[in-house]
N, C-alpha and C positions, 0 to 999 in steps of 0.2 A: 614387149620391150623394144624400144627404138635404138638402133645402133647406127650412127651417122658419122661420116669422115668429111673433112673439108677437102675439096678438090685442090689440085695443085695451084690453081688460078687464085688470085686475090678475091675474097668475098666482097660483095658489094658493101659500100658505106651504109651503115643502119642509122636510121633517123631517130634517136632516142635522146633524152635530156636526163642529165643528172644534176644534183645540186652543185657540184664542182667537177664539170667535164674536164677530162685530161686525155691527151693522145695516149693511145696504147704503146706507142714506140717510144714516148718521151722518158729519157732517162731520169731518174728522180735526182732531186737535190738533196744532198745529206742533211743540211740543216732543216729542210722541210720533213724529211722522213724520220727524224728522232720521235719515238714514242713519247707520248705525255700522258702517262697513266695517272688515274685518278687513285687516290689513296683511301683504302678501306681498312678499318681495323679488324673486320670480321673474316676475310678470306683473301687469299693470294690469287684466286681466280675470280672470274665474273666481270662486271661492269667496268669498262675503261674507255678513255678516248684515245684512240689510235692516231688519228689525223685530224687537225683542225678543219672544221667545216663539215666532217662526216659524222653519220649517226654513231652512237656507242657500239662497241664491240664486246663480246663476251669471250674472255680469253680463257685459254685451258693452259694453266700454269705448269711449268716444268717439274719433273720429279723432284729435283734438288729444293726448288722454291717451295714446293708443298711438305717435303720433309722439316725444312727449316721453320715452316709456319706451326706446323703440329707439334714441334720440339718447344716452341716457344708459347704454344697456347694449348695445354693438354686438354682443356675443356672442349676444344674444337675436334678433338679425335673423334671420328665416327664411333658410336656404341657407348659414348660417355654419358649421353642423355638418358635416364632412367624413369620407368614409370610411365603413366598416361599423361604425357606433357607434349603439347603440340607446338611449343615456343620454338622448336628447332626445325619445324616442318616448312614445306613450301606453301605459299599461299597464292592465290589468284590476284593478278594486278590489272585486270579490267580489259586487256587485249588492246588492239589497234584497229579501229574500224570494226570492232566486234571480234576480231580474230586473235585468239590467244594462243591456240594450239593447232596442229595440223590434223584435221579430222579424217582425211584421206591421203596420207602423206605420199609423195612421190620423191625419188632422189635422182638427180641428173649429174652425171660425172662429166667433168670438163677437163682434159689434159690441155693445158694452155701453153702455146708455144711450140715454134719448131725446136726449141731446144730438147724436147721430148724425144726427137728422131735419133734412133740408135743411142739413147742415153737414159737407160732404166736399170742400173746396176743392181737394184734389190728387187726388181720385178714388181715394184709397187703398184703399177697400173692393173696388172692381172690379179694381183691379190686383193685390190680395191674392188675390182668389178666381180669378183667371186664372192666377196663378202657381202656387197650390196644385194646381189642376186640371191643370196640365202637367207639374209637376216630378217626379211619381213614375215611377220607370222611367228617368229620364235618366242619362246616363253622368256628370253632375255630382254627383248624389246618390249615385251606385253606390260612391263610396268608403267609405260607412258599412258596406258589406257585408264589409269585412275584419275588422270588429270583432265580438265574439261574447260569449255569456253561457255558463255551465255549464262553465267552465274554471277553473284556479287562480288565485288573486289573483297578481298580478305577471306574468301572461301578456303577451308582447309581440306574438306572432304565433300567430294561431289555428290555421292550417294545416289547415283543415277540421274541427277539433275543436269541440265545444259547438254551440250554435244561434246562426247569423249574424244580425246585423241585417238587416232586409228592406228592399227598395227596389221596392215593386210599382208598377205603374200604377194609376191611380185612388187615390192615397194620400188625396185630398181627400174626406172622408166627410160633411160637412155644414155649413151656414151657419145660425147662430142670431142673428137680429135681436131683441135683447132690448131693445125701445125702450118697452116700457110705462111705464116711470118713469125719473126721473133717476138715473144713476150717481152716485157721489161725485165732487166736483169735482176732487180729487186723491187717488185711491184709495190705500190702504195695502196691504201685501202680504197681510195676512190678508183683506181685503175682495176683492182679486183672487182668492184662493184661494177664497173663498166663492163667488164667481161661477164658478169653474170647477166646483165641485162641483154648483152649480145646472145648468150646462150639461150635466154628465154625467147627472143625472138627466132632464133635458129630452131627451136623445137616448135614453134607456132604457138607459144604461150603468150598471147599479145594483149592480154587484157588482166585487169585486176582479178577477176574471178577465176581466170585459168592459172594465176600464180598463188591463189589463197591457201593451197596446201601443198606448196611444192618448195624444194630446196635444191640450190646448185652448189656442187662442190668444186671448187675451183682449185685444182691440184697443179702445182708448179714443179717443173723438172729439177732434177739434181744439180745442186750448186746455183740455183736461180731463185732462192726463196726470199721472202719479204724481210727486211731488217727487224730485229728482235727475236726472231726465231731460234729457238734452242737457248736462249738466254733469259728472255722475258716471257715467252709463251711458246707451246708447240703447235697451236692452231687458235683460230678464233671464228665466230659467226657473228654475222650482223645482218642488217638488211638496208636496202636503199629505195628511194621513191623514184619513179620514172615514168615514160609515157606508156609503159606496159604494166602499170601499177606498182604496188610495194613488192619487192623481190628479195627474198631470203637467200642468203649465201654463205658458204664456209670458206675461209682461207685455209687451204690444206697444203702446207709446205711438203717438200720431200723428207719424210719424217726420219728415214734412217740416216740422213745426214747429220742429225743432232746426237746420234749414239744414245747412250744411256740417259741424257737428259729428257728425251721423249720415248723412253720405253724399250730400247734395245735390250734384250735379256731380262726384262723386268720380272721379277718373280720367278725366274728360271724359265721363262715362256719363249725363248729363242731370240735370235738376233731381229727378227721382223715382227715381234710382237707389238711394237708401239704403232705400227702402222694401222692395225684395226682397234687397238685401244683407243687411240686418238680419234680415228675416223667415227668410231661408234659413240664416243663421247659427244662429239659435235653433233652427229646425227640425232641422237637422243635429246639433247638439249634444244636443238631447232624445233622438233616435234612437240616440245612442251612450252617453248618460248619462242615462237616464230618470229617475231618483230621485237627484238630486245628492246626494253626490258619490261614488256607489258603482259607476259605470261606468268608462269609459275617460277617464283624465286623465293628464298628465304629472307629474314630480316637484314642479312649482311650483303644480299645481292647475288648469292650463289645459286646455281641451277642444279637439276638432278644430276649432272654429271660432276660438277665441281665438288660437290659435298662428299663424293666418294672417289675422288681422283687418286690414284697411286696408293692404294691400300695394299700392303704385301703380306699382310698376315691376319688371321682371325676372321670374324665375320665381314663378308664383303670384299675379301681379297681378290685381286685381279686373277683370272683363270682362263682356261681353254673352254670354248663351248663348241658343241657339234652342230653344224648346219647341213643342210642338204647338199651344199656346194664345198664342204670341207670343215675342217677344224681351225678355229680362229681365238686369238686372244682377246679378251675384253675385260674392262672394268665393271665393277657394279653400278647400279643406279640407285638414287635415293627413292625409296617408297615411304609416303606418309603412312600407309596402311600397315606396314610391318611391325611385329612385336605389339599386337593389339593397339594400334594406333599411336604408338609412341615413336614410330619412325625408324628407318635404318637403312643400310645399304644392302642392296640384294642382287642376285645373279639370275633370279627367275621370279616370275610373278603369274598367278598368285601362289 
């Protein structure tokens, strides 16, 4: 595991190109930064346009939004689909350049901006690092291995075909404390994407092949989250094309800033529960849909995390799991194989 810190001096300017290059220190224009979510009848999470000119992002809906959605759509509640019916399952969407899942996943955590210096009131950086260090190889994460790439679009069950998503131990590959300068106060998607490319170059992942099974978690400091956090979403993951290939990344705001909207004390799991509920949600979704939305999604555009988000009781309810690095709150993940192939939300697999 690589653990790297930025020296006090300013890092050299990196030569990379994005579709919409923006300065890391440029303050956002409020009019530009308004989210423009696409409207879907099937889910409150999933595929959205966050910023004009950027690829789609897969959002993690807030707890309140998910509750309202399920109350208005009783048939969308997990567990309501009965019998051997695959209509509610995830299907493969062909991948991007042949890549639909992370076959050998690696997670890099980036603490972006000098705003992190002496500003971590909930201890989120340490909780995240411990979670990522222990989650690889767990039975909770193992449900991703039923999904694969190298199969026909529309596939529901891989049954040993193609290349399966991986769940290795030691999935955490490095920490980048990028604290040499201020991050934007409320970063736009394009700025988060640029930081992900910056991290890829920092860790020496400078080709498409080296980024083919990698995700960068861009964590912002308390009080410096992207607009829409806590009201429209808790986090999102997306990808960007660049000089180092396609780069998958997660926008992970400072989760406890949103309180109960993003998991504080959810299901009685404690004030810090949302940190790993949300981080795990985004990690598992990227593992099965690395470059949205060409991996595994259902017919409404929901991923394996969206379908099981914020369940408080019954099958698939959020719970604590024990890892080698401690006990952490997680949500369940959708399994096509559960319940004799009818699908459902599970906390372990098989």
